[in-house]
C-alpha positions in Angstrom: 34.9 -37.6 -38.6 37.3 -35.9 -41.0 41.0 -36.6 -41.5 43.9 -34.8 -43.2 43.5 -37.1 -46.2 39.8 -36.5 -46.9 40.7 -34.7 -50.3 43.5 -36.9 -51.5 41.3 -37.8 -54.4 42.1 -34.3 -55.8 45.8 -34.9 -56.1 47.2 -35.1 -59.5 47.0 -33.2 -62.8 43.6 -32.6 -64.3 42.1 -31.2 -67.6 38.9 -29.4 -66.5 36.1 -27.5 -68.3 34.9 -24.6 -66.1 31.8 -22.4 -66.6 31.2 -18.9 -65.6 28.5 -16.2 -66.3 29.3 -13.6 -68.8 28.1 -11.0 -66.4 28.3 -12.2 -62.8 26.0 -9.5 -61.6 23.2 -10.7 -64.0 21.8 -14.1 -63.0 20.2 -14.4 -66.4 23.4 -13.9 -68.4 24.7 -16.6 -70.5 27.2 -19.2 -69.4 30.5 -19.5 -71.1 32.8 -22.6 -70.8 36.5 -22.6 -70.9 39.3 -25.3 -70.6 41.5 -25.2 -67.5 44.4 -27.2 -66.4 44.6 -27.9 -62.7 47.3 -29.5 -60.4 46.8 -30.5 -56.8 49.4 -31.8 -54.3 49.7 -32.1 -50.6 52.1 -30.6 -48.0 52.8 -31.2 -44.3 52.0 -34.9 -44.4 48.5 -34.4 -45.9 47.5 -31.5 -43.5 47.3 -29.0 -46.4 46.6 -29.2 -50.1 47.8 -26.8 -52.8 45.7 -26.2 -55.9 47.4 -24.6 -58.9 44.9 -23.6 -61.7 46.0 -22.3 -65.1 43.4 -20.3 -67.0 45.4 -18.6 -69.8 42.3 -17.4 -71.8 41.1 -15.3 -69.0 44.2 -13.1 -68.8 44.1 -12.2 -65.2 46.4 -12.7 -62.3 45.7 -12.8 -58.6 47.7 -12.4 -55.4 47.2 -13.3 -51.8 48.8 -10.3 -50.3 46.8 -7.4 -48.5 47.0 -4.2 -50.4 48.8 -2.5 -47.4 51.5 -5.1 -47.5 51.9 -5.2 -51.3 53.9 -2.0 -51.3 56.6 -3.7 -49.1 56.5 -7.0 -51.1 56.7 -5.8 -54.7 59.0 -3.2 -56.2 57.5 -1.2 -59.1 
């Protein structure tokens, strides 16, 4: 049986080493490792966890907004 606190062990600040393929479409491509800082905390009395991951060397940003709604959310 699961509970809202099953992932409490992730809470805190972490220094992590991630790996990814140099070409994600090629299963034989080389792996590259890169350092990441990660922070996890809970909300709603443990019912939700938030993970914040900082990967400055990759230089990409993401958003969780559908493209159709983005025009209304962000001014260019």
